[in-house]
LUMTI-881226 format. One record per residue (C-alpha): x, y negated, z negated; chain. Coordinates in steps of 0.001 Angstrom, whole numbers, padded with zeros to 6 digits. Layout:
        xx        yy        zz   mol
         X         Y         Z     A
...
//
This chain:
        xx        yy        zz   mol
   -004989    024927    012328     A
   -003303    022200    010267     A
   -001689    023660    007157     A
    000310    020638    005996     A
   -000975    017065    006077     A
    001340    014107    005531     A
   -000125    010762    004517     A
    000404    007557    002526     A
   -001766    004826    001088     A
   -003037    001956    003260     A
   -000403   -000500    001969     A
    002220    001789    003547     A
    000364    003439    006430     A
   -000050    000413    008719     A
    002044   -001551    011205     A
    001536   -004916    009440     A
    000227   -006337    012729     A
    003628   -005870    014313     A
    005538   -007908    011712     A
    007263   -005944    008934     A
    007562   -009184    006938     A
    003788   -009186    006377     A
    004252   -006078    004241     A
    005511   -008268    001407     A
    002040   -009823    001264     A
    000776   -006475   -000042     A
    002991   -006836   -003114     A
    000707   -009645   -004339     A
   -002030   -008807   -006903     A
   -005019   -007601   -004925     A
   -007279   -010141   -006636     A
   -005424   -012825   -004654     A
   -005879   -011128   -001260     A
   -009361   -011239    000297     A
   -010364   -007799    001524     A
   -010705   -008835    005165     A
   -007220   -010387    005018     A
   -005722   -007194    003635     A
   -007398   -004746    005981     A
   -007409   -006820    009175     A
   -004360   -009078    008876     A
   -001795   -007552    006516     A
   -002648   -003861    006841     A
   -004711   -003106    009950     A
   -005537    000564    010592     A
   -003238    002774    012640     A
   -004777    004290    015785     A
   -005186    008072    015966     A
   -005648    010654    018676     A
   -008763    012782    019039     A
   -007612    015087    016230     A
   -006971    012348    013642     A
   -003181    012402    014038     A
   -001492    009007    013842     A
   -000144    007675    017135     A
    002750    006178    015172     A
    003715    006508    011530     A
    005758    004979    008728     A
    009310    006076    009445     A
    009723    008244    006293     A
    006628    010286    007158     A
    007898    010782    010693     A
    011201    012054    009233     A
    009419    014504    006908     A
    007377    015842    009821     A
    010573    016339    011844     A
    012197    018117    008882     A
    009276    020546    008585     A
    009354    021405    012284     A
    013141    021838    012124     A
    012562    024043    009065     A
    010492    026580    010979     A
    006942    025192    011004     A
    005080    024883    014282     A
    004223    021363    015386     A
    000515    022204    015182     A
    000945    023290    011545     A
    001757    019698    010517     A
   -000226    016476    010949     A
    000624    012901    010002     A
   -002748    011371    009150     A
   -003722    007826    008045     A
   -005624    007761    004737     A
   -008900    006605    006297     A
   -008978    009771    008461     A
   -008272    012359    005756     A
   -011913    013367    005326     A
   -012179    014394    008977     A
   -008848    016265    009114     A
   -008509    017993    005728     A
   -010311    021314    005635     A
   -010252    024941    004527     A
   -006959    025563    006384     A
   -005153    022775    004544     A
   -002636    024233    002084     A
   -000438    021202    001307     A
   -001268    017516    001246     A
    001968    015526    000891     A
    001837    011846   -000021     A
    004665    009393    000624     A
    004879    006676   -002056     A
    006726    003388   -001987     A
    005304    001438   -004936     A
    002477    003480   -006482     A
    002332    001675   -009842     A
    003399   -001811   -008773     A
    006805   -001565   -010436     A
    009032   -002322   -007438     A
    011029   -005581   -007662     A
    008853   -007718   -005385     A
    005547   -006456   -006821     A
    006581   -006804   -010459     A
    008008   -010276   -009833     A
    004850   -011507   -008118     A
    002660   -009925   -010778     A
    004551   -011768   -013526     A
    004672   -015065   -011651     A
    000970   -015097   -010707     A
   -000565   -014130   -014038     A
   -000915   -010371   -013663     A
   -003156   -007847   -011969     A
   -002576   -004741   -009877     A
   -000697   -005457   -006651     A
   -002222   -004175   -003447     A
    000400   -001413   -003387     A
   -000851    000058   -006671     A
   -004497   -000578   -005861     A
   -004218    001279   -002534     A
   -002289    004210   -004013     A
   -004910    004724   -006699     A
   -007712    004487   -004132     A
   -005975    007131   -002053     A
   -005452    009485   -004978     A
   -009132    009261   -005927     A
   -009915    010633   -002474     A
   -007116    013219   -002662     A
   -008386    014590   -005979     A
   -011904    014846   -004547     A
   -010670    016767   -001504     A
   -008415    018944   -003667     A
   -011376    020035   -005788     A
   -013216    021014   -002599     A
   -010435    022802   -000704     A
   -007878    023801   -003348     A
   -004683    022675   -001584     A
   -001477    021695   -003399     A
   -000523    018020   -003728     A
    003108    017027   -003314     A
    004087    013376   -003864     A
    007496    011999   -002938     A
    009332    008944   -001715     A
    011270    005968   -003116     A
    008472    005210   -005591     A
    008165    008727   -007023     A
    010019    007702   -010198     A
    007037    005475   -011101     A
    004834    008562   -011424     A
    006877    010563   -013914     A
    004484    011646   -016658     A
    001422    010738   -014560     A
    001239    013966   -012573     A
   -001929    015237   -014284     A
   -003648    011865   -014020     A
   -003274    011866   -010249     A
   -003600    015603   -009606     A
    000019    015995   -008498     A
    001294    019581   -008365     A
    004875    018735   -007379     A
    006619    015386   -007867     A
    009409    015297   -005311     A
    012395    012954   -005642     A
    015276    012763   -003231     A
    015731    013463    000459     A
    013512    015779    002471     A
    015470    017434    005265     A
    017001    020416    003449     A
    014768    020980    000427     A
    011216    020028    001372     A
    010718    022706    004075     A
    011851    025328    001534     A
    009352    023982   -001010     A
    006590    024031    001592     A
    007291    027652    002512     A
    007274    028641   -001180     A
    003908    026953   -001707     A
    002441    028686    001336     A
    003673    032036   -000006     A
    001826    031356   -003261     A
    004936    031162   -005431     A
    004941    029249   -008717     A
    006470    025822   -008291     A
    008261    023505   -010719     A
    006439    020247   -011464     A
    009517    018242   -010538     A
    011871    018812   -007586     A
    014992    016882   -006543     A
    015899    017161   -002870     A
    019404    017873   -001656     A
    021313    015262    000345     A
    021824    016551    003893     A
    024848    015904    006093     A
    024092    013766    009178     A
    024035    016867    011382     A
    021064    018218    009392     A
    018895    015117    009866     A
    016657    015825    012901     A
    015224    013055    015100     A
    011593    012043    014689     A
    008917    013536    016937     A
    006117    011055    016124     A
    006885    007415    016995     A
    007721    005124    014107     A
    005801    001947    013385     A
    007382   -001215    014797     A
    010263    000767    016242     A
    012085    001371    012967     A
    015045    003743    013367     A
    017463    004739    010611     A
    021155    004172    011427     A
    022771    004617    008005     A
    021688    006276    004779     A
    022997    005483    001313     A
    025506    002803    000340     A
    029069    002950   -001033     A
    029004   -000304   -003045     A
    027551    001166   -006280     A
    025398   -001754   -007481     A
    023907   -000678   -010819     A
    020332   -001754   -010011     A
    020046   -000122   -006591     A
    018814    003389   -005770     A
    020219    003811   -002202     A
    023731    003548   -003603     A
    023109    006732   -005612     A
    023061    008652   -002327     A
    026321    009358   -000569     A
    026869    007114    002418     A
    026273    008538    005901     A
    026140    007207    009436     A
    023401    008694    011603     A
    024905    010029    014860     A
    024384    007747    017837     A
    022811    010633    019747     A
    020058    010905    017107     A
    019514    007139    017087     A
    019168    007045    020874     A
    016687    009948    020882     A
    014485    008134    018374     A
    014704    004811    020209     A
    013830    006487    023497     A
    010884    008338    021935     A
    009462    005143    020478     A
    009814    003123    023659     A
    008505    005903    025890     A
    005407    006174    023694     A
    004621    002454    023892     A
    006336    000964    020828     A
    007622   -002454    021871     A
    010402   -003082    019342     A
    013625   -001617    017974     A
    014703   -002266    014393     A
    017565   -000550    012574     A
    016941    000612    009002     A
    020183    000272    007038     A
    021528   -001021    003744     A
    024236   -002886    005680     A
    024409   -002936    009468     A
    028144   -003682    009340     A
    028796   -000301    007713     A
    027644    001710    010729     A
    030384    004220    011477     A
    032402    003181    008424     A
    034326    005574    006213     A
    033315    004312    002790     A
    034210    000615    002931     A
    036699    001039    005765     A
    034846   -000808    008512     A
    034645    000349    012121     A
    033634   -002668    014219     A
    033860   -000685    017452     A
    031152    001700    016162     A
    028780   -001193    015409     A
    029361   -002678    018846     A
    028787    000661    020555     A
    025552    001108    018582     A
    024103   -002190    019804     A
    025428   -001824    023345     A
    024064    001696    023756     A
    020652    001003    022244     A
    020138   -002215    024194     A
    021035   -000422    027409     A
    018106    001914    026732     A
    015665   -000618    025290     A
    016018   -003117    028121     A
    014782   -000476    030571     A
    011496   -000771    028693     A
    011505   -004580    028475     A
    012692   -004762    024847     A
    015478   -007343    024917     A
    016526   -007546    021255     A
    017443   -005101    018525     A
    016844   -006128    014920     A
    018040   -004684    011625     A
    016952   -004821    008000     A
    019980   -005619    005800     A
    023506   -006961    005888     A
    026075   -007712    003187     A
    027797   -011101    003122     A
    031194   -009616    002365     A
    030856   -007157    005262     A
    029835   -009954    007608     A
    032902   -012004    006633     A
    035177   -009042    007286     A
    033473   -008512    010657     A
    033040   -012095    011889     A
    033633   -011157    015504     A
    031030   -008404    015259     A
    028479   -010858    013861     A
    029104   -013085    016882     A
    028909   -010064    019180     A
    025461   -009088    017832     A
    024259   -012663    018300     A
    025563   -012831    021859     A
    024286   -009431    023003     A
    020842   -010219    021568     A
    020845   -013731    023082     A
    019852   -015216    019717     A
    018989   -018898    019507     A
    017408   -021224    016987     A
    014077   -020499    018671     A
    014653   -016735    018489     A
    016711   -016023    015359     A
    017056   -012950    013129     A
    015903   -012652    009514     A
    017996   -010009    007696     A
    017684   -009284    003994     A
    020764   -010107    001932     A
    021541   -009541   -001760     A
    022959   -012618   -003474     A
    022105   -011142   -006913     A
    023830   -013754   -009136     A
    026154   -016729   -008998     A
    027886   -015687   -012205     A
    031184   -013800   -011724     A
    030581   -012195   -015143     A
    027360   -010607   -013882     A
    029054   -009629   -010620     A
    031874   -007850   -012423     A
    029532   -005987   -014758     A
    026662   -004979   -012479     A
    027733   -005129   -008827     A
    031486   -005334   -008674     A
    031619   -003441   -005380     A
    029476   -005924   -003470     A
    032191   -008587   -002946     A
    034794   -006047   -001719     A
    037382   -006683   -000298     A
    037151   -009852   -002399     A
    037204   -009963   -006199     A
    034108   -010646   -008361     A
    035527   -014071   -009269     A
    035427   -014998   -005582     A
    031768   -014028   -005077     A
    030361   -017612   -005032     A
    032770   -018510   -002211     A
    031880   -015295   -000382     A
    028207   -016300   -000590     A
    028801   -019828    000699     A
    031116   -018765    003520     A
    028959   -015758    004366     A
    025685   -017641    004776     A
    027465   -020318    006833     A
    028629   -017583    009188     A
    025137   -016112    009420     A
    023482   -019486    009998     A
    026006   -020406    012702     A
    024901   -017243    014494     A
    021167   -017852    014095     A
    020769   -015327    011315     A
    018412   -016925    008786     A
    018569   -014520    005852     A
    016246   -013768    002987     A
    018581   -014032   -000012     A
    017404   -012276   -003156     A
    018823   -012829   -006614     A
    018127   -011167   -009933     A
    016451   -012532   -013041     A
    016697   -010476   -016228     A
    020072   -008755   -016400     A
    020102   -007256   -019916     A
    022777   -009559   -021321     A
    022384   -012601   -019056     A
    023062   -015869   -020873     A
    021807   -019385   -020090     A
    025229   -020085   -018583     A
    024855   -017169   -016164     A
    021575   -018635   -014910     A
    023104   -022103   -014647     A
    025874   -020715   -012450     A
    023301   -019135   -010141     A
    021309   -022378   -009950     A
    024497   -024304   -009182     A
    025269   -021884   -006364     A
    021764   -022358   -004945     A
    022159   -026140   -005172     A
    025450   -025865   -003315     A
    023844   -023813   -000556     A
    021066   -026379   -000247     A
    023500   -029295   -000077     A
    025410   -027576    002711     A
    022295   -027114    004836     A
    021509   -023423    004254     A
    018668   -022115    006387     A
    016820   -019106    005046     A
    014744   -017954    002110     A
    015937   -017611   -001462     A
    013777   -015336   -003622     A
    014255   -014521   -007318     A
    013411   -010931   -008254     A
    013031   -009613   -011788     A
    015437   -006815   -012641     A
    013755   -003410   -012424     A
    015268   -000481   -014390     A
    014459    001711   -011434     A
    014463    005471   -011826     A
    017627    007081   -010574     A
    019778    003953   -010762     A
    022808    003291   -012946     A
    020833    000741   -014961     A
    017900    003061   -015739     A
    017397    003172   -019504     A
    019674    000165   -020053     A
    017175   -002589   -019264     A
    013478   -003316   -019662     A
    010755   -005007   -017651     A
    010750   -008700   -018510     A
    008050   -011370   -018350     A
    008170   -015160   -018376     A
    008105   -015560   -022148     A
    011267   -013420   -022397     A
    013282   -015955   -020415     A
    015263   -019033   -021481     A
    014538   -022415   -019828     A
    017638   -022033   -017665     A
    016189   -018859   -016132     A
    012922   -020623   -015294     A
    014867   -023439   -013668     A
    016798   -020847   -011691     A
    013524   -019263   -010523     A
    011965   -022521   -009366     A
    015168   -023639   -007603     A
    014950   -020643   -005291     A
    011226   -020952   -004716     A
    011556   -024624   -003753     A
    014215   -023788   -001189     A
    012046   -020997    000216     A
    009007   -023254    000422     A
    010953   -025877    002338     A
    012319   -023346    004822     A
    008944   -021603    005211     A
    007303   -024819    006340     A
    009917   -025089    009060     A
    010204   -021509    010228     A
    006915   -019644    009838     A
    005630   -020331    013379     A
    008768   -018609    014751     A
    008464   -015768    012276     A
    004905   -015087    013375     A
    005833   -014759    017045     A
    006063   -010993    016505     A
    002456   -010727    015302     A
    000195   -008865    017713     A
   -002491   -010918    019444     A
   -002999   -014659    019885     A
   -006163   -014759    017777     A
   -004605   -012809    014913     A
   -001509   -014990    015074     A
   -003545   -018193    014811     A
   -005535   -016834    011888     A
   -002349   -015863    010052     A
   -000876   -019302    010733     A
   -003943   -020891    009137     A
   -003625   -018583    006146     A
    000081   -019266    005732     A
   -000424   -023018    005962     A
   -003064   -022864    003255     A
   -000924   -020544    001107     A
    002104   -022844    001304     A
    000029   -025703   -000084     A
   -001089   -023511   -002983     A
    002493   -022349   -003515     A
    003729   -025893   -003889     A
    001273   -026529   -006715     A
    002155   -023212   -008320     A
    005873   -024053   -008357     A
    005121   -027346   -010094     A
    003079   -025490   -012704     A
    005818   -022923   -013227     A
    008427   -025626   -013779     A
    006302   -027627   -016245     A
    004047   -025244   -018174     A
    004465   -021483   -017798     A
    001612   -020784   -020213     A
   -000832   -021927   -017518     A
    000305   -018981   -015374     A
   -001132   -016541   -017926     A
   -004128   -018608   -019054     A
   -005336   -020106   -015769     A
   -003704   -018407   -012772     A
   -004674   -015007   -014148     A
   -008356   -015935   -013710     A
   -008150   -016630   -009988     A
   -009894   -014057   -007811     A
   -009839   -014551   -004051     A
   -011005   -011081   -003039     A
   -013952   -012807   -001367     A
   -013890   -016567   -000823     A
   -016362   -018265    001548     A
   -014190   -021386    002010     A
   -011266   -019266    003111     A
   -013512   -017431    005556     A
   -014510   -020791    007004     A
   -010836   -021654    007461     A
   -010235   -018424    009329     A
   -013274   -018870    011573     A
   -012101   -022364    012519     A
   -008618   -021031    013241     A
   -010066   -018268    015377     A
   -012301   -020615    017370     A
   -009403   -022974    018048     A
   -007410   -020048    019482     A
   -010079   -019179    022041     A
//
């Protein structure tokens, strides 16, 4: 008897064909993604057992399941179920259907940026969430369960609870509060429409019991740098105990997951006390996990984010991670890194803690020296920078463009992506900024946008075959390569349009609909045949 079902929309509940980077493709307006590309290439279905339970899950859902079991529920009371299997699993015994949301209204930085820059339209993330909630409301009418929605994107749904049939909108962390909420619902108690979860100490964060997709394992939570536009920094910083990390890694590998990837806001902060770094803790983390993973044939351990200032403080640790992973130009790493702005004025006002232990005025030099260090160690980062700070001036954008030009002239290898500022719920900048579009921006901002995109296009042409090595299956990999090659050609023309006539983005690009395109299908068939 399954009393609590945990799920998410298809843009979240997938393994992205083994490559987390493909998830960014789902931030594009769905009109630009043919259906067969979305559901077979970017977001293939997750396999289930004979009872409809997912064989692996998005990491946050696996953590919520573990929290419920630690909170007194039996394992058989809870099921993590992909959205396409809800009809066969939900039934008269279902009392709670909990939905994890990442970007339910397309307002996350990548989605909003791509929506603005491509002429509008719902991103796949929003489209899939709304599809899911149509099904959830139908099942709710039939079986009468309660709907709880939570996750990083929950702030986007404030005021929309009735529209989507949400009984409880849950913001914050799950481990301490969510099991209590679940028990109250099962006892029939009245519930508030909005709940904020407590922040648990590391000792109260249980290890997952369902494998996580692509081997993702959390090693830190929160961030001490206090950037105004970032939500993780609103949570107090914690290091996950190595014992918990090793249990999760072992579970994943034992159950057939063939990768290990650390989820963190900054890998160099593992074991740190605030911003007091502990290089020995980082080294022990990698040494211990690789000792386990190599027993299962997994030879490298990846991670999601790193800060340039942290890397410069911990140069020897950067080199250690490269050496222990045997990184080379043929097998590099691709961490995400926040550049944010090249203007010291913007640094001081909105993310003064990011350069620490350097001063905001030194941030451009930190960026240049930091990316040199990463590149020397075969870390080819995805740098993101922000367009639309509330009081940004043309000079602030010029300084960012000049910094990008300097990186280019010094041979930087990596991506450089502009992201529109999002006044995200729960951040320090919430209520102090608004969502901007192209016509809100001065010419210097548009030049700053295209400078980054041109650098990214150039690097993508060089690197994408290596990036796609992680994609499952030779045939799928060849099809994606054909798609990427075609997309890069389109991107080049789009950048030229953006730099010369932004009005065409709204008047012409907004009309493009690739949801079903015969010529693209022909391209894919040819790519598939050539792979056989």
